[in-house]
MDAnalysis code that builds the backbone (N, CA, C; Angstrom):
import MDAnalysis as mda
import numpy as np

u = mda.Universe.empty(216, n_residues=72, atom_resindex=np.repeat(np.arange(72), 3), trajectory=True)
u.add_TopologyAttr("name", ["N", "CA", "C"] * 72)
u.add_TopologyAttr("resid", np.arange(1, 73))
u.add_TopologyAttr("resname", ["UNK", "UNK", "UNK", "UNK", "UNK", "UNK", "UNK", "UNK", "UNK", "UNK", "UNK", "UNK", "UNK", "UNK", "UNK", "UNK", "UNK", "UNK", "UNK", "UNK", "UNK", "UNK", "UNK", "UNK", "UNK", "UNK", "UNK", "UNK", "UNK", "UNK", "UNK", "UNK", "UNK", "UNK", "UNK", "UNK", "UNK", "UNK", "UNK", "UNK", "UNK", "UNK", "UNK", "UNK", "UNK", "UNK", "UNK", "UNK", "UNK", "UNK", "UNK", "UNK", "UNK", "UNK", "UNK", "UNK", "UNK", "UNK", "UNK", "UNK", "UNK", "UNK", "UNK", "UNK", "UNK", "UNK", "UNK", "UNK", "UNK", "UNK", "UNK", "UNK"])
u.atoms.positions = np.array([
    [0.819, -1.171, 0.009],
    [-0.038, 0.022, 0.017],
    [0.923, 1.233, 0.013],
    [0.541, 2.229, -0.788],
    [1.299, 3.431, -0.932],
    [0.962, 4.376, 0.203],
    [1.998, 4.945, 0.829],
    [1.780, 5.886, 1.942],
    [1.400, 7.237, 1.340],
    [0.379, 7.932, 1.966],
    [-0.028, 9.193, 1.491],
    [0.967, 10.288, 2.000],
    [1.123, 11.341, 1.274],
    [2.031, 12.367, 1.590],
    [1.530, 13.149, 2.839],
    [2.392, 13.341, 3.832],
    [2.059, 14.071, 5.007],
    [3.165, 15.147, 5.215],
    [2.812, 16.445, 4.993],
    [3.849, 17.476, 5.139],
    [4.426, 17.550, 6.484],
    [3.689, 17.071, 7.523],
    [4.223, 17.153, 8.886],
    [5.423, 16.177, 9.134],
    [5.552, 15.225, 8.206],
    [6.669, 14.277, 8.339],
    [8.007, 15.017, 8.161],
    [7.937, 16.217, 7.614],
    [9.246, 16.936, 7.412],
    [9.507, 18.001, 8.510],
    [8.570, 18.121, 9.457],
    [8.739, 19.049, 10.516],
    [9.801, 18.529, 11.518],
    [10.630, 19.403, 12.002],
    [11.597, 19.047, 12.979],
    [11.453, 19.988, 14.139],
    [11.779, 19.504, 15.326],
    [11.759, 20.413, 16.489],
    [13.219, 20.692, 16.921],
    [13.794, 21.735, 16.329],
    [15.120, 22.155, 16.662],
    [15.065, 23.352, 17.531],
    [16.075, 23.459, 18.382],
    [16.224, 24.631, 19.207],
    [17.601, 25.267, 19.003],
    [17.805, 26.411, 19.553],
    [19.104, 27.064, 19.483],
    [20.141, 26.129, 20.103],
    [19.777, 25.377, 21.145],
    [20.736, 24.460, 21.743],
    [21.264, 23.431, 20.765],
    [20.431, 22.957, 19.872],
    [20.861, 21.996, 18.866],
    [21.824, 22.642, 17.869],
    [21.545, 23.858, 17.479],
    [22.358, 24.575, 16.527],
    [23.742, 24.951, 17.181],
    [23.658, 25.371, 18.446],
    [24.900, 25.718, 19.167],
    [25.876, 24.579, 19.312],
    [25.317, 23.342, 19.457],
    [26.170, 22.155, 19.564],
    [26.882, 21.902, 18.244],
    [26.303, 22.257, 17.120],
    [26.935, 22.037, 15.790],
    [27.900, 23.120, 15.437],
    [27.734, 24.304, 15.978],
    [28.579, 25.466, 15.609],
    [29.181, 26.127, 16.859],
    [30.370, 25.700, 17.223],
    [31.031, 26.204, 18.454],
    [31.215, 27.696, 18.468],
    [31.360, 28.331, 17.273],
    [31.682, 29.720, 17.244],
    [30.538, 30.580, 17.848],
    [29.346, 30.031, 17.920],
    [28.187, 30.821, 18.483],
    [28.383, 31.083, 19.960],
    [29.126, 30.246, 20.661],
    [29.293, 30.400, 22.134],
    [30.226, 31.610, 22.426],
    [30.973, 32.096, 21.473],
    [31.913, 33.192, 21.778],
    [31.344, 34.590, 21.338],
    [30.085, 34.614, 20.906],
    [29.471, 35.901, 20.430],
    [28.668, 36.472, 21.584],
    [28.761, 37.835, 21.656],
    [27.933, 38.578, 22.580],
    [26.640, 38.975, 21.849],
    [25.502, 38.314, 22.194],
    [24.284, 38.505, 21.469],
    [23.487, 39.692, 21.865],
    [24.099, 40.615, 22.740],
    [23.526, 41.936, 22.931],
    [24.050, 42.875, 21.900],
    [25.113, 42.503, 21.212],
    [25.700, 43.342, 20.160],
    [25.518, 42.771, 18.736],
    [25.313, 41.446, 18.665],
    [25.129, 40.809, 17.405],
    [23.805, 40.027, 17.446],
    [23.071, 40.128, 16.411],
    [21.764, 39.465, 16.319],
    [21.925, 37.938, 16.173],
    [21.357, 37.186, 17.075],
    [21.360, 35.719, 16.964],
    [20.663, 35.342, 15.699],
    [19.543, 35.934, 15.391],
    [18.746, 35.630, 14.213],
    [19.550, 35.763, 12.962],
    [20.316, 36.856, 12.857],
    [21.188, 37.057, 11.674],
    [22.349, 36.081, 11.597],
    [22.875, 35.725, 12.751],
    [23.980, 34.730, 12.767],
    [23.580, 33.367, 12.319],
    [22.388, 32.916, 12.801],
    [21.988, 31.565, 12.434],
    [21.452, 31.497, 11.039],
    [20.989, 32.640, 10.474],
    [20.584, 32.635, 9.072],
    [21.798, 32.251, 8.154],
    [22.985, 32.777, 8.582],
    [24.204, 32.481, 7.819],
    [24.500, 30.943, 7.835],
    [23.948, 30.234, 8.815],
    [24.166, 28.809, 8.999],
    [23.014, 28.013, 8.472],
    [22.103, 28.669, 7.770],
    [20.876, 28.053, 7.175],
    [19.840, 27.636, 8.234],
    [19.694, 28.419, 9.220],
    [18.612, 28.244, 10.200],
    [17.876, 29.576, 10.384],
    [16.628, 29.515, 10.824],
    [15.879, 30.726, 11.120],
    [15.106, 30.546, 12.454],
    [14.961, 31.630, 13.134],
    [14.238, 31.639, 14.370],
    [12.744, 31.582, 14.078],
    [12.022, 30.673, 14.691],
    [10.571, 30.612, 14.484],
    [9.727, 30.801, 15.778],
    [10.449, 30.965, 16.917],
    [9.699, 31.188, 18.162],
    [9.149, 32.598, 18.177],
    [7.914, 32.685, 18.555],
    [7.239, 34.018, 18.625],
    [7.713, 34.814, 19.756],
    [8.275, 34.132, 20.856],
    [8.691, 34.837, 22.030],
    [10.162, 35.243, 21.975],
    [10.819, 35.043, 20.844],
    [12.251, 35.430, 20.727],
    [12.376, 36.961, 20.783],
    [13.337, 37.400, 21.565],
    [13.663, 38.832, 21.672],
    [15.123, 39.004, 21.256],
    [15.351, 39.745, 20.171],
    [16.645, 39.959, 19.662],
    [17.463, 40.893, 20.564],
    [18.735, 40.614, 20.708],
    [19.734, 41.430, 21.413],
    [19.376, 41.553, 22.943],
    [18.737, 40.525, 23.492],
    [18.322, 40.613, 24.862],
    [19.384, 40.003, 25.829],
    [19.993, 38.889, 25.411],
    [20.932, 38.187, 26.223],
    [22.313, 38.180, 25.655],
    [23.306, 38.157, 26.487],
    [24.703, 38.101, 26.088],
    [25.063, 36.668, 25.684],
    [24.714, 35.724, 26.513],
    [25.116, 34.327, 26.333],
    [24.103, 33.523, 25.544],
    [24.601, 32.724, 24.615],
    [23.686, 31.905, 23.816],
    [22.873, 30.909, 24.621],
    [23.397, 30.514, 25.747],
    [22.671, 29.538, 26.572],
    [21.324, 30.038, 27.041],
    [21.158, 31.391, 27.135],
    [19.920, 32.004, 27.485],
    [18.882, 31.847, 26.401],
    [19.302, 31.547, 25.205],
    [18.405, 31.373, 24.090],
    [18.196, 29.889, 23.731],
    [18.712, 28.992, 24.534],
    [18.637, 27.567, 24.168],
    [17.261, 26.990, 23.870],
    [16.226, 27.585, 24.520],
    [14.873, 27.013, 24.294],
    [14.171, 27.650, 23.101],
    [14.781, 28.585, 22.416],
    [14.220, 29.261, 21.282],
    [14.129, 28.208, 20.084],
    [12.991, 28.066, 19.469],
    [12.816, 27.146, 18.354],
    [13.319, 27.766, 17.039],
    [14.022, 26.934, 16.290],
    [14.508, 27.310, 15.005],
    [14.111, 26.257, 13.965],
    [14.255, 26.621, 12.678],
    [13.960, 25.708, 11.597],
    [15.018, 25.839, 10.593],
    [15.188, 24.733, 9.870],
    [16.253, 24.685, 8.820],
    [15.729, 25.468, 7.590],
    [16.565, 26.268, 6.967],
    [16.227, 26.926, 5.719],
    [16.586, 25.968, 4.601],
    [15.651, 25.675, 3.786],
    [15.881, 24.675, 2.725],
    [16.180, 25.416, 1.398],
])
């Protein structure tokens, strides 16, 4: 039997913590001076959390729960 297409099969639940583990350079950036959203776009990710506040925290660990998505 052929499986029907489900667009939700392609959804992933990624957070900034996942991206930070892949890219060590993010831990050395002061995110009160540099936009986290702009930095992760360069790495093919985008912030999708509605509660994300740009330039609020210095340390990336404070953003670990922010949801991101892969840019295809």
